[in-house]
PASEBA-1860 file (N, C-alpha, C; in nm, 3 decimals):
! residues 280
1> XXXXXXXX> 0.085/-0.120/0.000/0.000/0.000/0.000/0.089/0.125/0.000 ~ 0.048/0.225/-0.075/0.124/0.348/-0.083/0.093/0.437/0.036 ~ 0.196/0.468/0.116/0.178/0.552/0.234/0.173/0.700/0.196 ~ 0.256/0.740/0.102/0.265/0.882/0.065/0.286/0.896/-0.084 ~ 0.207/0.982/-0.146/0.226/1.018/-0.287/0.236/1.169/-0.295 ~ 0.341/1.218/-0.359/0.363/1.362/-0.375/0.361/1.392/-0.524 ~ 0.277/1.489/-0.563/0.260/1.522/-0.704/0.291/1.670/-0.728 ~ 0.397/1.697/-0.801/0.426/1.832/-0.848/0.428/1.938/-0.739
9> XXXXXXXX> 0.490/1.909/-0.627/0.491/2.003/-0.515/0.585/2.120/-0.546 ~ 0.533/2.242/-0.533/0.611/2.361/-0.562/0.587/2.467/-0.455 ~ 0.695/2.535/-0.417/0.686/2.646/-0.323/0.788/2.751/-0.364 ~ 0.740/2.876/-0.383/0.828/2.983/-0.428/0.850/3.085/-0.317 ~ 0.977/3.114/-0.293/1.018/3.223/-0.206/1.096/3.322/-0.291 ~ 1.119/3.442/-0.242/1.195/3.539/-0.323/1.332/3.488/-0.369 ~ 1.399/3.411/-0.283/1.535/3.367/-0.317/1.546/3.215/-0.332 ~ 1.434/3.145/-0.333/1.440/2.999/-0.342/1.310/2.945/-0.397
17> XXXXXXXX> 1.321/2.834/-0.473/1.202/2.770/-0.527/1.214/2.619/-0.516 ~ 1.114/2.559/-0.455/1.100/2.413/-0.456/1.026/2.379/-0.584 ~ 1.092/2.304/-0.672/1.048/2.296/-0.811/0.990/2.159/-0.846 ~ 0.858/2.149/-0.846/0.784/2.035/-0.898/0.839/1.900/-0.851 ~ 0.829/1.876/-0.721/0.880/1.751/-0.662/0.770/1.645/-0.664 ~ 0.806/1.526/-0.708/0.711/1.416/-0.709/0.778/1.283/-0.678 ~ 0.721/1.207/-0.587/0.772/1.074/-0.553/0.666/1.002/-0.471 ~ 0.689/0.875/-0.441/0.597/0.799/-0.357/0.675/0.714/-0.258
25> XXXXXXXX> 0.607/0.677/-0.151/0.666/0.594/-0.045/0.567/0.486/-0.007 ~ 0.611/0.362/-0.010/0.525/0.250/0.026/0.525/0.228/0.177 ~ 0.414/0.181/0.229/0.406/0.145/0.370/0.510/0.037/0.400 ~ 0.571/0.044/0.518/0.672/-0.053/0.556/0.809/-0.025/0.500 ~ 0.825/0.090/0.434/0.955/0.127/0.378/1.001/0.260/0.438 ~ 1.131/0.281/0.432/1.193/0.401/0.487/1.261/0.477/0.374 ~ 1.227/0.604/0.362/1.283/0.689/0.257/1.369/0.798/0.321 ~ 1.493/0.807/0.278/1.581/0.912/0.325/1.579/1.030/0.229
33> XXXXXXXX> 1.557/1.149/0.283/1.557/1.272/0.205/1.692/1.339/0.226 ~ 1.771/1.351/0.120/1.906/1.400/0.133/1.929/1.523/0.045 ~ 2.035/1.595/0.077/2.072/1.713/0.002/2.153/1.806/0.089 ~ 2.228/1.895/0.026/2.310/1.991/0.100/2.222/2.089/0.176 ~ 2.280/2.162/0.269/2.207/2.266/0.339/2.148/2.364/0.238 ~ 2.019/2.396/0.255/1.954/2.487/0.161/1.897/2.420/0.038 ~ 1.902/2.285/0.034/1.851/2.214/-0.084/1.700/2.215/-0.092 ~ 1.632/2.237/0.023/1.486/2.238/0.024/1.423/2.126/0.102
41> XXXXXXXX> 1.503/2.053/0.181/1.450/1.937/0.253/1.340/1.977/0.353 ~ 1.369/2.077/0.436/1.271/2.118/0.536/1.149/2.180/0.470 ~ 1.169/2.259/0.364/1.056/2.318/0.292/0.966/2.209/0.236 ~ 1.026/2.103/0.182/0.948/1.992/0.127/0.867/1.923/0.237 ~ 0.931/1.892/0.349/0.860/1.823/0.456/0.747/1.909/0.512 ~ 0.774/2.038/0.531/0.669/2.126/0.583/0.556/2.143/0.481 ~ 0.588/2.138/0.354/0.483/2.146/0.252/0.396/2.022/0.254 ~ 0.457/1.906/0.275/0.382/1.781/0.278/0.281/1.781/0.392
49> XXXXXXXX> 0.322/1.832/0.509/0.232/1.828/0.626/0.147/1.954/0.640 ~ 0.159/2.046/0.545/0.073/2.164/0.546/0.118/2.276/0.636 ~ 0.244/2.274/0.682/0.293/2.384/0.766/0.329/2.507/0.682 ~ 0.353/2.485/0.553/0.365/2.596/0.459/0.274/2.567/0.341 ~ 0.220/2.673/0.284/0.129/2.657/0.170/0.209/2.638/0.042 ~ 0.179/2.532/-0.032/0.252/2.502/-0.155/0.156/2.454/-0.262 ~ 0.196/2.468/-0.386/0.119/2.415/-0.498/0.148/2.267/-0.513 ~ 0.058/2.196/-0.577/0.074/2.052/-0.594/-0.022/1.976/-0.504
57> XXXXXXXX> 0.000/1.848/-0.495/-0.092/1.763/-0.418/-0.015/1.654/-0.344 ~ -0.064/1.619/-0.226/-0.010/1.508/-0.148/-0.125/1.417/-0.106 ~ -0.101/1.289/-0.112/-0.198/1.190/-0.065/-0.130/1.101/0.037 ~ -0.200/1.072/0.145/-0.150/0.983/0.251/-0.246/0.866/0.261 ~ -0.197/0.747/0.230/-0.279/0.626/0.225/-0.406/0.649/0.143 ~ -0.388/0.718/0.030/-0.498/0.740/-0.064/-0.588/0.857/-0.032 ~ -0.564/0.926/0.079/-0.647/1.039/0.118/-0.580/1.170/0.074 ~ -0.655/1.254/0.006/-0.604/1.381/-0.043/-0.590/1.483/0.070
65> XXXXXXXX> -0.473/1.544/0.080/-0.453/1.646/0.183/-0.549/1.762/0.163 ~ -0.569/1.803/0.040/-0.654/1.919/0.013/-0.800/1.892/0.049 ~ -0.848/1.773/0.022/-0.989/1.742/0.042/-1.018/1.679/0.179 ~ -0.917/1.615/0.240/-0.939/1.543/0.365/-0.828/1.575/0.465 ~ -0.804/1.703/0.486/-0.690/1.745/0.568/-0.693/1.683/0.707 ~ -0.808/1.681/0.772/-0.815/1.629/0.909/-0.780/1.480/0.912 ~ -0.830/1.405/0.816/-0.801/1.262/0.809/-0.652/1.240/0.787 ~ -0.595/1.316/0.692/-0.454/1.301/0.660/-0.367/1.332/0.781
73> XXXXXXXX> -0.397/1.440/0.851/-0.315/1.478/0.966/-0.324/1.375/1.078 ~ -0.436/1.306/1.087/-0.447/1.201/1.189/-0.360/1.081/1.156 ~ -0.321/1.067/1.030/-0.240/0.954/0.986/-0.090/0.985/0.989 ~ -0.055/1.111/1.016/0.085/1.154/1.012/0.138/1.179/1.152 ~ 0.258/1.129/1.177/0.333/1.166/1.296/0.451/1.250/1.250 ~ 0.455/1.376/1.291/0.558/1.468/1.241/0.648/1.513/1.355 ~ 0.778/1.507/1.333/0.877/1.558/1.428/0.963/1.658/1.353 ~ 0.947/1.787/1.385/1.018/1.892/1.316/1.160/1.909/1.366
81> XXXXXXXX> 1.247/1.951/1.276/1.387/1.971/1.311/1.405/2.079/1.415 ~ 1.483/2.048/1.519/1.514/2.147/1.621/1.400/2.179/1.716 ~ 1.285/2.113/1.700/1.171/2.144/1.786/1.192/2.086/1.924 ~ 1.166/2.165/2.028/1.183/2.119/2.165/1.062/2.159/2.249 ~ 1.014/2.065/2.330/0.905/2.096/2.422/0.960/2.169/2.544 ~ 0.870/2.220/2.625/0.912/2.294/2.744/1.007/2.209/2.829 ~ 1.131/2.251/2.845/1.231/2.165/2.909/1.205/2.135/3.056 ~ 1.136/2.223/3.125/1.113/2.201/3.268/0.983/2.128/3.297
89> XXXXXXXX> 0.908/2.092/3.192/0.788/2.011/3.209/0.825/1.863/3.206 ~ 0.747/1.782/3.274/0.773/1.639/3.271/0.719/1.577/3.142 ~ 0.767/1.458/3.114/0.717/1.381/2.999/0.566/1.365/3.009 ~ 0.519/1.332/3.128/0.375/1.312/3.149/0.296/1.440/3.122 ~ 0.348/1.553/3.169/0.278/1.681/3.152/0.270/1.720/3.005 ~ 0.379/1.699/2.931/0.378/1.732/2.788/0.277/1.645/2.714 ~ 0.274/1.516/2.748/0.179/1.426/2.683/0.035/1.467/2.710 ~ 0.007/1.510/2.832/-0.128/1.555/2.866/-0.167/1.679/2.787
97> XXXXXXXX> -0.069/1.764/2.758/-0.097/1.884/2.680/-0.120/1.852/2.533 ~ -0.050/1.750/2.484/-0.058/1.714/2.341/-0.181/1.629/2.312 ~ -0.217/1.539/2.401/-0.322/1.440/2.376/-0.454/1.498/2.328 ~ -0.504/1.611/2.384/-0.635/1.661/2.340/-0.642/1.703/2.194 ~ -0.528/1.721/2.131/-0.528/1.760/1.990/-0.563/1.643/1.898 ~ -0.565/1.521/1.953/-0.587/1.402/1.871/-0.706/1.323/1.924 ~ -0.806/1.309/1.843/-0.925/1.234/1.885/-0.894/1.086/1.904 ~ -0.791/1.036/1.837/-0.757/0.894/1.845/-0.640/0.868/1.940
105> XXXXXXXX> -0.609/0.965/2.027/-0.497/0.946/2.120/-0.519/0.820/2.204 ~ -0.415/0.737/2.214/-0.422/0.611/2.287/-0.322/0.616/2.403 ~ -0.371/0.643/2.521/-0.284/0.658/2.638/-0.208/0.529/2.669 ~ -0.277/0.417/2.654/-0.211/0.289/2.682/-0.096/0.266/2.583 ~ -0.122/0.296/2.457/-0.017/0.284/2.354/0.103/0.371/2.390 ~ 0.075/0.495/2.430/0.182/0.589/2.465/0.265/0.536/2.582 ~ 0.198/0.491/2.686/0.268/0.441/2.804/0.351/0.316/2.771 ~ 0.295/0.231/2.684/0.368/0.111/2.643/0.496/0.147/2.569
113> XXXXXXXX> 0.485/0.248/2.482/0.604/0.291/2.408/0.707/0.354/2.501 ~ 0.662/0.436/2.596/0.756/0.494/2.692/0.829/0.384/2.768 ~ 0.754/0.284/2.812/0.814/0.174/2.886/0.916/0.099/2.800 ~ 0.880/0.077/2.673/0.971/0.009/2.582/1.099/0.088/2.556 ~ 1.088/0.219/2.558/1.204/0.304/2.536/1.281/0.334/2.666 ~ 1.227/0.287/2.779/1.294/0.311/2.906/1.285/0.455/2.952 ~ 1.174/0.522/2.922/1.156/0.663/2.958/1.063/0.674/3.077 ~ 1.110/0.739/3.181/1.031/0.763/3.301/0.936/0.881/3.275
121> XXXXXXXX> 0.804/0.860/3.281/0.710/0.970/3.253/0.720/1.085/3.352 ~ 0.780/1.062/3.467/0.795/1.168/3.565/0.919/1.253/3.545 ~ 1.003/1.217/3.448/1.125/1.293/3.423/1.095/1.421/3.346 ~ 1.173/1.525/3.376/1.162/1.647/3.300/1.230/1.630/3.164 ~ 1.179/1.702/3.064/1.235/1.692/2.930/1.384/1.726/2.933 ~ 1.423/1.825/3.012/1.562/1.867/3.019/1.653/1.756/3.070 ~ 1.597/1.662/3.146/1.677/1.555/3.203/1.698/1.438/3.107 ~ 1.627/1.439/2.994/1.642/1.331/2.895/1.765/1.357/2.809
129> XXXXXXXX> 1.835/1.251/2.774/1.943/1.263/2.676/1.884/1.298/2.540 ~ 1.967/1.344/2.449/1.917/1.378/2.316/1.856/1.256/2.249 ~ 1.918/1.140/2.269/1.863/1.018/2.211/1.728/0.983/2.269 ~ 1.711/1.001/2.400/1.582/0.974/2.464/1.477/1.075/2.420 ~ 1.517/1.199/2.397/1.422/1.299/2.349/1.364/1.258/2.214 ~ 1.450/1.210/2.125/1.401/1.166/1.994/1.303/1.051/2.011 ~ 1.333/0.956/2.100/1.242/0.844/2.123/1.110/0.893/2.184 ~ 1.117/0.992/2.271/0.996/1.050/2.327/0.911/1.113/2.217
137> XXXXXXXX> 0.974/1.185/2.125/0.899/1.246/2.015/0.836/1.138/1.928 ~ 0.908/1.026/1.908/0.851/0.915/1.833/0.728/0.859/1.904 ~ 0.738/0.844/2.036/0.624/0.793/2.112/0.503/0.884/2.099 ~ 0.526/1.015/2.109/0.416/1.110/2.091/0.356/1.099/1.951 ~ 0.445/1.090/1.851/0.400/1.090/1.712/0.320/0.965/1.677 ~ 0.348/0.854/1.746/0.286/0.727/1.710/0.165/0.691/1.796 ~ 0.137/0.769/1.899/0.033/0.730/1.995/-0.106/0.781/1.961 ~ -0.123/0.832/1.840/-0.257/0.871/1.795/-0.295/0.797/1.667
145> XXXXXXXX> -0.229/0.683/1.643/-0.265/0.601/1.528/-0.195/0.640/1.400 ~ -0.087/0.720/1.408/-0.014/0.761/1.287/0.044/0.640/1.216 ~ 0.035/0.643/1.084/0.091/0.534/1.003/0.202/0.582/0.910 ~ 0.223/0.714/0.909/0.331/0.773/0.831/0.410/0.866/0.921 ~ 0.538/0.839/0.937/0.626/0.924/1.015/0.706/1.015/0.924 ~ 0.702/1.145/0.953/0.781/1.243/0.878/0.871/1.314/0.977 ~ 1.002/1.296/0.959/1.100/1.338/1.058/1.204/1.429/0.992 ~ 1.222/1.547/1.049/1.314/1.646/0.993/1.444/1.646/1.073
153> XXXXXXXX> 1.551/1.593/1.013/1.684/1.587/1.076/1.678/1.527/1.217 ~ 1.618/1.410/1.234/1.601/1.354/1.369/1.732/1.314/1.436 ~ 1.838/1.289/1.357/1.964/1.245/1.417/2.064/1.358/1.434 ~ 2.025/1.479/1.397/2.116/1.592/1.409/2.154/1.614/1.555 ~ 2.283/1.615/1.583/2.331/1.639/1.719/2.340/1.516/1.805 ~ 2.295/1.401/1.753/2.302/1.278/1.833/2.442/1.216/1.824 ~ 2.483/1.150/1.930/2.610/1.078/1.927/2.592/0.950/1.845 ~ 2.702/0.886/1.803/2.691/0.767/1.716/2.603/0.656/1.772
161> XXXXXXXX> 2.611/0.630/1.904/2.529/0.523/1.961/2.381/0.558/1.954 ~ 2.346/0.685/1.984/2.205/0.727/1.978/2.154/0.721/1.835 ~ 2.239/0.756/1.739/2.198/0.748/1.598/2.173/0.603/1.559 ~ 2.258/0.514/1.606/2.241/0.371/1.577/2.109/0.321/1.636 ~ 2.078/0.361/1.758/1.953/0.319/1.822/1.832/0.375/1.749 ~ 1.842/0.501/1.704/1.732/0.560/1.629/1.708/0.483/1.500 ~ 1.815/0.455/1.426/1.801/0.384/1.299/1.739/0.245/1.321 ~ 1.784/0.178/1.427/1.728/0.046/1.457/1.579/0.056/1.488
169> XXXXXXXX> 1.538/0.161/1.558/1.397/0.176/1.595/1.309/0.206/1.474 ~ 1.353/0.294/1.383/1.266/0.321/1.268/1.259/0.201/1.174 ~ 1.367/0.122/1.168/1.361/-0.002/1.091/1.258/-0.096/1.153 ~ 1.257/-0.107/1.286/1.158/-0.191/1.354/1.016/-0.142/1.329 ~ 0.996/-0.009/1.337/0.864/0.048/1.315/0.813/0.019/1.174 ~ 0.904/0.025/1.078/0.865/-0.004/0.939/0.837/-0.153/0.919 ~ 0.927/-0.236/0.968/0.915/-0.380/0.942/0.805/-0.446/1.025 ~ 0.795/-0.410/1.153/0.702/-0.479/1.243/0.566/-0.411/1.250
177> XXXXXXXX> 0.562/-0.278/1.239/0.436/-0.206/1.253/0.383/-0.154/1.119 ~ 0.462/-0.170/1.013/0.416/-0.131/0.880/0.412/0.018/0.856 ~ 0.483/0.096/0.938/0.483/0.241/0.919/0.564/0.279/0.795 ~ 0.520/0.383/0.727/0.603/0.446/0.626/0.683/0.555/0.694 ~ 0.811/0.567/0.662/0.897/0.665/0.728/0.969/0.748/0.623 ~ 0.955/0.880/0.635/1.030/0.974/0.552/1.110/1.061/0.645 ~ 1.243/1.055/0.633/1.324/1.137/0.722/1.437/1.205/0.645 ~ 1.461/1.330/0.680/1.569/1.405/0.616/1.695/1.394/0.699
185> XXXXXXXX> 1.808/1.394/0.633/1.936/1.387/0.701/2.046/1.431/0.606 ~ 2.159/1.468/0.663/2.279/1.494/0.583/2.389/1.395/0.620 ~ 2.351/1.287/0.690/2.448/1.188/0.737/2.430/1.059/0.656 ~ 2.517/1.036/0.556/2.500/0.919/0.469/2.500/0.786/0.544 ~ 2.576/0.776/0.653/2.582/0.648/0.724/2.446/0.610/0.782 ~ 2.366/0.710/0.823/2.232/0.680/0.873/2.145/0.622/0.763 ~ 2.159/0.675/0.643/2.083/0.624/0.530/2.124/0.481/0.497 ~ 2.253/0.453/0.503/2.300/0.319/0.473/2.248/0.219/0.576
193> XXXXXXXX> 2.229/0.262/0.700/2.177/0.173/0.804/2.028/0.146/0.787 ~ 1.953/0.249/0.746/1.808/0.239/0.760/1.728/0.252/0.631 ~ 1.773/0.328/0.535/1.687/0.366/0.422/1.669/0.254/0.320 ~ 1.546/0.242/0.271/1.518/0.157/0.156/1.524/0.238/0.027 ~ 1.478/0.364/0.037/1.467/0.452/-0.079/1.534/0.585/-0.050 ~ 1.561/0.659/-0.158/1.628/0.788/-0.147/1.555/0.891/-0.233 ~ 1.538/1.012/-0.180/1.500/1.128/-0.260/1.611/1.230/-0.241 ~ 1.675/1.269/-0.349/1.792/1.356/-0.344/1.756/1.493/-0.403
201> XXXXXXXX> 1.763/1.597/-0.319/1.732/1.733/-0.361/1.860/1.815/-0.378 ~ 1.856/1.907/-0.473/1.964/2.003/-0.492/1.905/2.132/-0.544 ~ 1.923/2.240/-0.468/1.872/2.369/-0.511/1.723/2.370/-0.539 ~ 1.647/2.292/-0.463/1.502/2.289/-0.481/1.454/2.195/-0.589 ~ 1.546/2.127/-0.657/1.509/2.032/-0.762/1.544/1.890/-0.719 ~ 1.474/1.794/-0.775/1.499/1.654/-0.742/1.599/1.596/-0.841 ~ 1.717/1.556/-0.790/1.819/1.497/-0.875/1.799/1.348/-0.895 ~ 1.747/1.282/-0.793/1.729/1.137/-0.802/1.623/1.094/-0.702
209> XXXXXXXX> 1.554/0.986/-0.735/1.456/0.926/-0.644/1.441/0.780/-0.681 ~ 1.441/0.694/-0.580/1.424/0.552/-0.606/1.488/0.469/-0.498 ~ 1.497/0.339/-0.524/1.553/0.246/-0.427/1.702/0.274/-0.407 ~ 1.747/0.269/-0.283/1.887/0.296/-0.251/1.983/0.202/-0.326 ~ 1.956/0.071/-0.330/2.049/-0.017/-0.404/2.061/0.021/-0.551 ~ 1.953/0.065/-0.612/1.959/0.104/-0.753/2.046/0.227/-0.772 ~ 2.037/0.324/-0.681/2.121/0.443/-0.690/2.268/0.405/-0.673 ~ 2.297/0.318/-0.577/2.436/0.278/-0.554/2.491/0.200/-0.674
217> XXXXXXXX> 2.406/0.122/-0.740/2.451/0.043/-0.855/2.460/0.123/-0.984 ~ 2.411/0.246/-0.981/2.406/0.325/-1.104/2.540/0.390/-1.138 ~ 2.626/0.406/-1.037/2.749/0.482/-1.060/2.873/0.407/-1.010 ~ 2.986/0.444/-1.071/3.117/0.401/-1.023/3.200/0.524/-0.992 ~ 3.286/0.512/-0.892/3.379/0.620/-0.856/3.510/0.590/-0.926 ~ 3.557/0.685/-1.005/3.666/0.658/-1.098/3.785/0.749/-1.069 ~ 3.905/0.692/-1.076/4.029/0.768/-1.067/4.085/0.784/-1.208 ~ 4.116/0.908/-1.243/4.168/0.939/-1.376/4.314/0.981/-1.367
225> XXXXXXXX> 4.382/0.968/-1.481/4.523/1.008/-1.485/4.538/1.159/-1.474 ~ 4.440/1.231/-1.529/4.443/1.377/-1.520/4.302/1.431/-1.547 ~ 4.287/1.563/-1.532/4.155/1.625/-1.549/4.107/1.614/-1.694 ~ 4.201/1.620/-1.788/4.162/1.612/-1.929/4.094/1.478/-1.959 ~ 4.150/1.369/-1.904/4.088/1.238/-1.924/3.950/1.232/-1.861 ~ 3.937/1.291/-1.742/3.808/1.291/-1.674/3.703/1.365/-1.756 ~ 3.740/1.478/-1.810/3.644/1.556/-1.889/3.613/1.486/-2.020 ~ 3.710/1.420/-2.078/3.689/1.350/-2.204/3.588/1.236/-2.188
233> XXXXXXXX> 3.589/1.171/-2.073/3.496/1.060/-2.051/3.359/1.107/-2.002 ~ 3.347/1.238/-1.975/3.219/1.292/-1.929/3.190/1.265/-1.783 ~ 3.295/1.257/-1.701/3.278/1.231/-1.559/3.199/1.343/-1.491 ~ 3.125/1.306/-1.388/3.046/1.401/-1.311/3.118/1.437/-1.182 ~ 3.105/1.562/-1.141/3.163/1.604/-1.013/3.313/1.586/-1.008 ~ 3.380/1.624/-1.114/3.526/1.607/-1.121/3.593/1.686/-1.009 ~ 3.685/1.619/-0.943/3.757/1.684/-0.832/3.905/1.653/-0.845 ~ 3.985/1.759/-0.848/4.130/1.744/-0.853/4.183/1.767/-0.712
241> XXXXXXXX> 4.240/1.661/-0.655/4.288/1.670/-0.518/4.431/1.624/-0.504 ~ 4.472/1.605/-0.381/4.610/1.568/-0.351/4.647/1.434/-0.413 ~ 4.550/1.344/-0.422/4.578/1.209/-0.472/4.539/1.189/-0.617 ~ 4.519/1.297/-0.690/4.486/1.286/-0.832/4.347/1.338/-0.863 ~ 4.293/1.293/-0.974/4.164/1.342/-1.023/4.060/1.230/-1.015 ~ 3.944/1.263/-0.960/3.838/1.163/-0.947/3.705/1.219/-0.997 ~ 3.612/1.131/-1.022/3.479/1.171/-1.065/3.385/1.052/-1.066 ~ 3.264/1.076/-1.107/3.159/0.977/-1.106/3.120/0.944/-1.250
249> XXXXXXXX> 3.100/0.815/-1.278/3.055/0.773/-1.410/2.946/0.668/-1.396 ~ 2.852/0.666/-1.490/2.755/0.556/-1.491/2.829/0.423/-1.503 ~ 2.779/0.321/-1.436/2.844/0.190/-1.440/2.863/0.144/-1.584 ~ 2.982/0.088/-1.612/3.010/0.035/-1.745/3.084/0.131/-1.835 ~ 3.094/0.258/-1.795/3.167/0.356/-1.874/3.305/0.377/-1.813 ~ 3.391/0.443/-1.891/3.524/0.475/-1.840/3.618/0.357/-1.846 ~ 3.613/0.278/-1.952/3.703/0.164/-1.966/3.848/0.211/-1.964 ~ 3.931/0.141/-1.893/4.072/0.176/-1.885/4.107/0.258/-1.764
257> XXXXXXXX> 4.008/0.318/-1.699/4.033/0.397/-1.578/4.010/0.308/-1.455 ~ 4.075/0.341/-1.347/4.056/0.266/-1.224/3.923/0.305/-1.160 ~ 3.840/0.208/-1.131/3.708/0.240/-1.076/3.672/0.139/-0.967 ~ 3.575/0.178/-0.888/3.519/0.094/-0.783/3.376/0.140/-0.759 ~ 3.295/0.061/-0.688/3.159/0.107/-0.658/3.162/0.237/-0.578 ~ 3.076/0.330/-0.614/3.070/0.459/-0.544/2.992/0.445/-0.414 ~ 3.037/0.515/-0.311/2.961/0.521/-0.186/2.849/0.622/-0.202 ~ 2.753/0.617/-0.112/2.643/0.713/-0.117/2.696/0.855/-0.099
265> XXXXXXXX> 2.790/0.873/-0.008/2.846/1.007/0.012/2.914/1.059/-0.113 ~ 2.987/0.972/-0.183/3.054/1.014/-0.307/2.952/1.051/-0.414 ~ 2.844/0.975/-0.423/2.739/1.007/-0.520/2.677/1.142/-0.487 ~ 2.645/1.164/-0.360/2.587/1.291/-0.318/2.679/1.408/-0.353 ~ 2.807/1.396/-0.315/2.902/1.506/-0.336/2.923/1.532/-0.484 ~ 2.943/1.427/-0.562/2.972/1.446/-0.705/2.853/1.503/-0.781 ~ 2.734/1.454/-0.754/2.617/1.507/-0.822/2.590/1.652/-0.783 ~ 2.614/1.684/-0.655/2.597/1.823/-0.609/2.701/1.914/-0.675
273> XXXXXXXX> 2.827/1.868/-0.683/2.931/1.947/-0.749/2.896/1.971/-0.897 ~ 2.841/1.868/-0.960/2.805/1.880/-1.102/2.693/1.982/-1.121 ~ 2.595/1.984/-1.030/2.488/2.083/-1.038/2.543/2.225/-1.021 ~ 2.634/2.242/-0.930/2.692/2.374/-0.907/2.776/2.418/-1.027 ~ 2.844/2.321/-1.088/2.924/2.355/-1.207/2.834/2.404/-1.320 ~ 2.717/2.341/-1.336/2.624/2.382/-1.442/2.572/2.523/-1.420 ~ 2.560/2.562/-1.292/2.505/2.693/-1.260/2.607/2.806/-1.278 ~ 2.735/2.770/-1.283/2.839/2.873/-1.295/2.846/2.931/-1.436
END
């Protein structure tokens, strides 16, 4: 079942434009939204959940946001980047303040999730570690029957162990509970741990979208003898560094050059460099 469908989403600001973004996410799968700072990741997520007004259409489990906004919002659990609840309030107090906004709030579900995450409801938000705060936000987001999680930079600022625990939890939520998960990040290792699919933004445009293995199999990272050879073969994101000249090529091209499978980070960097080169 399709958890999220995005059709031609556009948002114009004086100095930035989110340009006709379209993709879909199946239930039980995790999609990583990637791109450099300023690529439009947060604008896209806020447009999907209606926090900013944008052109285009979004459907959540077949329900149109424009025609069935209340139904759609009941199906979404959203955690915004950098958002923090009152730090001196307890977990229990924050939950009591949030619960009335959701007609389908399930207190037993919430308490079960807190217990599973090892979170004391009597603790103040300020006393929770950053990793526990993210788990608390997940518990809030999932305790009203949400089936689609939309998370904006949820691992930003987390230590490696907390990031590992977060990735393990969203994989569990997708596999065992059938949730669709869309999360933005600039940390490729998190995507390699958790993501099934990728949406790659650059300057408000979508450079790539699809299954992560397909993206990784599409390119090779190539070492060239010099920049002239790299340009002659049509390499993308050519970089001349201390150890020579490198770039990205579609698999099967660049015969005679030294190549290996490209990492996700190399694909991101090279495609972004290529976009910037085109704009110069």
